[in-house]
Structure formats: structure tokens, C-alpha cells
PASEBA-1860 file (N, C-alpha, C; in nm, 3 decimals):
! residues 83
1> MTVHVHIE> 3.034/-1.052/-1.557/3.111/-0.931/-1.531/3.076/-0.851/-1.423 ~ 3.179/-0.802/-1.390/3.220/-0.700/-1.252/3.205/-0.579/-1.274 ~ 3.092/-0.541/-1.191/3.085/-0.404/-1.197/3.139/-0.330/-1.087 ~ 3.176/-0.203/-1.109/3.207/-0.117/-0.947/3.167/0.016/-0.952 ~ 3.076/0.039/-0.841/2.984/0.170/-0.848/3.029/0.246/-0.705 ~ 3.106/0.338/-0.768/3.161/0.436/-0.622/3.111/0.553/-0.642 ~ 3.015/0.562/-0.529/2.922/0.708/-0.440/2.987/0.793/-0.399 ~ 3.074/0.897/-0.439/3.143/0.964/-0.355/3.087/1.068/-0.259
9> RLVLDGLA> 2.967/1.120/-0.336/2.871/1.227/-0.265/2.728/1.221/-0.289 ~ 2.645/1.158/-0.192/2.525/1.169/-0.244/2.456/1.282/-0.174 ~ 2.356/1.367/-0.244/2.317/1.510/-0.187/2.165/1.488/-0.217 ~ 2.094/1.486/-0.063/1.967/1.470/-0.056/1.917/1.623/-0.033 ~ 1.904/1.673/-0.130/1.807/1.830/-0.096/1.667/1.832/-0.038 ~ 1.667/1.923/0.072/1.561/1.935/0.120/1.510/1.833/0.247 ~ 1.627/1.734/0.311/1.633/1.612/0.372/1.714/1.682/0.454 ~ 1.671/1.652/0.596/1.772/1.655/0.729/1.839/1.547/0.708
17> DPPDRAVV> 1.941/1.532/0.766/2.107/1.444/0.819/1.976/1.335/0.845 ~ 2.000/1.205/0.768/1.901/1.091/0.838/1.980/1.024/0.945 ~ 1.894/1.008/1.032/1.922/0.993/1.173/1.990/0.829/1.138 ~ 1.930/0.748/1.089/2.003/0.604/1.062/2.052/0.594/0.963 ~ 2.177/0.682/0.922/2.240/0.686/0.796/2.297/0.523/0.759 ~ 2.343/0.453/0.901/2.373/0.337/0.822/2.301/0.242/0.725 ~ 2.163/0.253/0.810/2.063/0.179/0.746/2.030/0.233/0.608 ~ 2.024/0.324/0.587/1.995/0.407/0.461/2.120/0.379/0.351
25> QAALSAEL> 2.278/0.362/0.394/2.371/0.302/0.331/2.349/0.166/0.307 ~ 2.355/0.095/0.377/2.299/-0.068/0.368/2.183/-0.114/0.253 ~ 2.095/-0.045/0.284/1.969/-0.070/0.194/1.989/-0.002/0.061 ~ 2.072/0.096/0.027/2.116/0.125/-0.056/2.205/0.043/-0.168 ~ 2.304/0.004/-0.092/2.390/-0.090/-0.127/2.347/-0.220/-0.202 ~ 2.253/-0.310/-0.082/2.194/-0.420/-0.130/2.101/-0.368/-0.215 ~ 2.011/-0.305/-0.284/1.902/-0.292/-0.351/1.992/-0.255/-0.472 ~ 2.098/-0.161/-0.481/2.150/-0.119/-0.585/2.214/-0.251/-0.680
33> SRLLGARG> 2.269/-0.352/-0.597/2.355/-0.412/-0.648/2.237/-0.560/-0.635 ~ 2.094/-0.607/-0.629/2.026/-0.653/-0.688/2.007/-0.601/-0.804 ~ 1.975/-0.465/-0.843/1.900/-0.417/-0.953/2.015/-0.444/-1.041 ~ 2.119/-0.420/-1.000/2.246/-0.437/-1.163/2.225/-0.567/-1.167 ~ 2.218/-0.633/-1.065/2.266/-0.816/-1.116/2.109/-0.862/-1.207 ~ 2.002/-0.770/-1.173/1.879/-0.836/-1.231/1.877/-0.753/-1.369 ~ 1.916/-0.650/-1.401/1.859/-0.551/-1.509/1.973/-0.483/-1.532 ~ 2.099/-0.534/-1.479/2.213/-0.452/-1.582/2.222/-0.324/-1.564
41> LGPELAGG> 2.337/-0.264/-1.675/2.327/-0.142/-1.706/2.275/-0.060/-1.829 ~ 2.268/0.054/-1.844/2.228/0.113/-1.928/2.317/0.049/-2.063 ~ 2.296/0.087/-2.182/2.419/0.079/-2.310/2.508/0.168/-2.296 ~ 2.542/0.275/-2.265/2.615/0.394/-2.237/2.726/0.333/-2.134 ~ 2.665/0.276/-2.020/2.760/0.258/-1.894/2.804/0.095/-1.936 ~ 2.719/-0.005/-2.034/2.781/-0.125/-2.018/2.914/-0.157/-2.102 ~ 2.899/-0.049/-2.209/3.038/-0.093/-2.261/3.186/-0.012/-2.185 ~ 3.157/-0.020/-2.040/3.267/0.026/-1.963/3.290/0.165/-1.956
49> AARARLDA> 3.202/0.284/-1.984/3.217/0.391/-1.974/3.206/0.456/-1.811 ~ 3.270/0.579/-1.768/3.266/0.624/-1.664/3.154/0.705/-1.652 ~ 3.095/0.763/-1.560/3.029/0.902/-1.536/3.094/0.951/-1.423 ~ 3.087/1.100/-1.435/3.127/1.186/-1.341/3.058/1.214/-1.228 ~ 2.934/1.223/-1.306/2.818/1.299/-1.206/2.664/1.200/-1.279 ~ 2.584/1.184/-1.181/2.463/1.151/-1.212/2.330/1.201/-1.151 ~ 2.243/1.249/-1.232/2.129/1.301/-1.189/2.015/1.195/-1.162 ~ 2.023/1.162/-1.059/1.916/1.041/-1.024/1.764/1.089/-0.990
57> GSISVVPG> 1.735/1.266/-1.044/1.576/1.242/-1.034/1.539/1.273/-0.893 ~ 1.426/1.295/-0.900/1.356/1.294/-0.760/1.286/1.139/-0.697 ~ 1.280/1.160/-0.586/1.231/1.029/-0.503/1.123/1.097/-0.403 ~ 1.033/0.976/-0.368/0.936/1.029/-0.248/1.006/0.944/-0.099 ~ 0.980/1.050/-0.023/1.035/1.034/0.097/0.920/0.946/0.219 ~ 0.941/0.839/0.263/0.853/0.802/0.392/0.935/0.844/0.513 ~ 0.885/0.978/0.594/0.950/0.962/0.717/0.928/0.871/0.800 ~ 1.067/0.849/0.825/1.086/0.730/0.955/1.125/0.594/0.893
65> NPALLGHA> 1.156/0.565/0.797/1.193/0.428/0.721/1.287/0.425/0.617 ~ 1.421/0.471/0.696/1.550/0.449/0.648/1.585/0.347/0.569 ~ 1.534/0.231/0.559/1.533/0.128/0.472/1.506/0.193/0.327 ~ 1.346/0.215/0.374/1.284/0.239/0.268/1.373/0.330/0.145 ~ 1.420/0.462/0.225/1.457/0.570/0.156/1.609/0.502/0.107 ~ 1.666/0.414/0.165/1.784/0.342/0.087/1.707/0.296/-0.047 ~ 1.627/0.224/-0.068/1.594/0.138/-0.162/1.508/0.250/-0.287 ~ 1.474/0.346/-0.258/1.436/0.441/-0.320/1.512/0.519/-0.384
73> IASAVHRG> 1.632/0.565/-0.310/1.771/0.643/-0.386/1.816/0.497/-0.480 ~ 1.838/0.384/-0.414/1.890/0.311/-0.516/1.816/0.275/-0.672 ~ 1.707/0.274/-0.643/1.590/0.267/-0.789/1.626/0.396/-0.860 ~ 1.639/0.471/-0.787/1.650/0.615/-0.875/1.797/0.667/-0.929 ~ 1.888/0.620/-0.860/2.016/0.558/-0.918/2.038/0.469/-1.039 ~ 1.987/0.383/-1.034/1.966/0.240/-1.097/1.886/0.335/-1.271 ~ 1.775/0.411/-1.228/1.729/0.455/-1.322/1.795/0.525/-1.385 ~ 1.889/0.641/-1.308/1.936/0.729/-1.402/2.106/0.653/-1.474
81> MAR> 2.140/0.554/-1.466/2.240/0.510/-1.521/2.204/0.384/-1.623 ~ 2.079/0.340/-1.632/1.989/0.282/-1.737/1.952/0.361/-1.867 ~ 1.951/0.539/-1.852/1.948/0.593/-1.924/2.075/0.605/-2.030
END
């Protein structure tokens, strides 16, 4: 099965503009791909449904580690997709 995920806009409330935006983006993409490959989608999305908006909840941020931020965002997005 092929899954296409399009994130048009990512809102990070309370976080200044990440200086290493490309690192965050690459880590998010790689980790979300890994999670989807290992754990799949939730029942609603597995049937081919789309969501216009997804609330991924909150995450903990470790200052100065953009790759870890990308991984945390990917995990939160995946949790939101699995509901």
C-alpha cells in the first residue's frame, strides 16, 4: 500500500522559528515514514479517508536539538493519525 502524507502547514505554538528548519523537516519526514511503515495507519485513515486537519496534541521540546524536535513532531502526528 502506498501512503501519501501532505503537511501544508505545521503550527508550533510557543516555539520561535527553528533555526535548523531543514533538519526538523528531514527528521520529521524520515521518522513519520518509519512509523507508518512499522505501525501503519489508524482504522479511519486505513480505508483511504483524508483529514483536512489533524490535532497532534502537545510535545516536549529539547532546546538545541532540531532532529529530536522533528522526531517528536512525527510521533505526535502519527499518534493523531492512529486515532
